[in-house]
N, C-alpha and C positions, 0 to 999 in steps of 0.2 A: 556705636551703642555700648560696646564693651567697656569703654572708659567711664560712661555714666553709671553703669551698674557697679563697677569696681569702686568708683568714688562714693556712691551711696552706701555700699557695704562698709567702706572705711569710716564714713561718718557715723553709721549705726554702731560700729564697733567702739569708736572713741567715745561717743555720747553715752552709750550704755556702760562703758567702763567708768566714766566720770560719775554717773548716777549711782552705780554700785558702790564706789568708794565713798561718796557722800552719805549714802544711806548706811553703810557699814560704820562710818565714824559716828553718825547720829545714833545708831543703835548702841554702840559702845558707851555713849554718853547717857542715854535715857533708859536703855534696857526694857523696852516694851515689846510685847508680842507682836503688835501691829508692825512695828518697824522691822522686826526680824522677818516677817512674811514679805514685806515690801523689799527688803534687802535680798531675799531669796529670789523674788521675781526679777529684780534687776540683774542678779547673777545668771538666771536663765536667759535673760535677754542678751547678756554679754556672751554667753556660750553660743547663742544663736548667731550673734554678730561674728564670732570667730568662724562658725560654720559657713556663713555667707561669704566672708572674706576668703576663706580657703577654697570655696567652690569657684571663685573667680580665676584661680591660678592652677588648681589641681582638679582633674576629672574625678568626681566622686561617684562611685558605682552604687547601684541600689535605688531604693525609694527615698531619695533625698527630699522630695517635696512633702512626702508623708511625715518625715521626721520634723521638717520645719513647721508643719501644721500642728504636730504634737507639742512642739515647743511653744507655739502660740497658745494652745489650749492650756498648757501648764502655766504660762504667764498670766493669762486671764483668770484662771482658777485661783492662783495665789493672790492676785489683786482683789478678787471678790472676797476671799477669806480675810484679807486685811481689813476690808470694809465691815465685815460681819463680826469680827472678834472685838472683845472689850479689852481696852488698854493692853 
C-alpha cells in the first residue's frame, strides 16, 4: 500500500508543478488578476504535493492532517476568488 500512496503523491507533485508553471507563463503573458489567483492556487497545490511526498519518506510530527485540510481550504478559496473577480 505504501507504494501506491508514494506513487500518487509523486503524480500530484509533478502534475501540480506542471500546472503551476503553465499558469505562471500564461499570467506573465496576459497579466490578469484571475490568472494570478489561479497561479497562486496551483502554487498552494504544489506545496501540498511537496508535503505529501515528504510525508511518504519522513515522519512528520504534529497535526499534518489539519495542515493538509488548511491547504485544501486555501486552494478552494483561491479558485473561488478567481471565479468571482473581474479580469
